[in-house]
C-alpha positions in Angstrom: 14.9 -11.6 47.1 12.9 -14.7 46.2 13.7 -18.4 45.5 14.6 -19.0 41.9 14.5 -22.8 41.6 14.5 -26.1 43.3 16.9 -28.8 41.9 16.1 -32.6 41.9 18.3 -35.4 40.8 16.2 -38.0 39.0 16.8 -41.3 37.1 15.0 -40.6 33.8 14.9 -37.1 32.6 12.2 -37.6 29.9 9.9 -39.5 32.3 10.2 -36.9 35.1 9.8 -34.0 32.7 6.6 -35.5 31.4 5.4 -36.3 35.0 5.8 -32.7 36.2 4.2 -31.3 33.0 1.2 -33.7 33.1 0.5 -33.7 36.9 1.3 -30.1 37.9 1.3 -28.1 34.7 5.0 -27.2 34.4 6.3 -26.0 31.1 9.8 -26.6 29.8 12.0 -23.5 29.7 15.5 -24.7 29.0 17.5 -28.0 28.5 21.3 -28.2 28.9 24.2 -30.6 29.4 27.1 -30.5 31.9 29.7 -32.9 30.4 32.1 -32.1 33.3 29.4 -33.6 35.7 28.2 -36.3 33.4 24.7 -34.9 33.5 21.9 -33.2 31.6 19.2 -31.0 33.0 15.9 -29.3 32.2 14.5 -26.2 33.8 10.7 -26.4 34.2 8.5 -23.4 35.2 5.2 -23.1 37.0 4.3 -19.5 37.7 7.3 -18.0 39.5 8.6 -21.4 40.5 11.4 -23.1 38.5 12.2 -26.8 38.9 15.6 -28.0 37.8 15.7 -31.7 37.0 19.1 -33.4 36.7 19.9 -36.9 35.2 23.4 -38.1 35.9 25.3 -41.0 34.2 26.3 -42.2 37.6 23.7 -41.2 40.2 24.2 -41.9 43.9 21.3 -43.3 45.9 20.1 -41.2 48.8 20.9 -42.7 52.2 18.6 -40.9 54.6 15.0 -41.6 55.4 12.8 -38.8 54.0 9.7 -40.1 55.8 11.0 -38.8 59.1 10.6 -35.1 59.7 13.5 -35.0 62.2 16.1 -36.0 59.5 18.0 -32.9 58.3 17.4 -31.8 54.7 14.6 -31.2 52.3 11.6 -33.4 53.1 9.2 -32.9 50.2 7.8 -30.4 47.7 4.3 -29.1 48.4 1.9 -27.9 45.7 -1.2 -25.9 46.6 -4.5 -27.2 45.2 -8.0 -25.7 45.3 -9.7 -29.0 45.9 -7.6 -31.9 47.1 -10.4 -34.5 46.5 -10.7 -33.5 42.9 -7.0 -33.5 42.3 -6.7 -37.0 43.9 -9.4 -38.2 41.5 -7.5 -36.8 38.5 -4.3 -38.6 39.8 -6.2 -41.8 40.3 -7.3 -41.8 36.6 -3.6 -41.5 35.7 -2.7 -44.5 37.9 -1.1 -42.4 40.6 -1.9 -43.2 44.2 -1.9 -40.8 47.2 -2.2 -41.1 50.9 -5.6 -40.3 52.4 -6.0 -36.6 53.1 -5.5 -35.4 56.6 -6.2 -32.2 58.4 -2.8 -30.8 59.5 -1.9 -28.7 62.5 -1.6 -25.7 60.1 -5.3 -26.0 59.4 -4.9 -27.2 55.9 -5.8 -30.6 54.4 -2.9 -32.5 52.8 -1.9 -35.8 51.3 1.3 -37.2 49.7 2.3 -38.9 46.5 5.6 -39.8 44.9 7.2 -38.8 41.6 8.7 -41.4 39.3 11.9 -41.6 41.5 10.0 -41.8 44.8 10.6 -38.2 45.8 7.8 -37.2 48.2 5.3 -34.6 46.9 2.6 -33.0 49.0 -0.8 -31.7 47.8 -1.8 -28.9 50.2 -5.3 -27.5 50.2 -6.0 -24.1 51.8 -9.6 -23.2 52.5 
């Protein structure tokens, strides 16, 4: 058994699809609509990982605080990178800011950025 996909609800489907394609190299696999839910979605793929992005006519704002690790639920998505400094420079050229890299308790360097909807994303460098 393996994880098939991770689903995110976002505000602007076209903007988010382009963000994940440009920043992380995802490719679009399938686009579909759920009229019964008032939403449309796109499946993106990167290697074996699928990301399902949903845009709804009437989204509901998230009420919890994602910056605190002790709040139940998904905290962030992490993407492995070979060189965190090089990736941060690429992002900077695209106008995307990240936190300063830190050495984590796991022994890897990491930093955070946000997608167009403020969803926390982590760059995780394993050496």
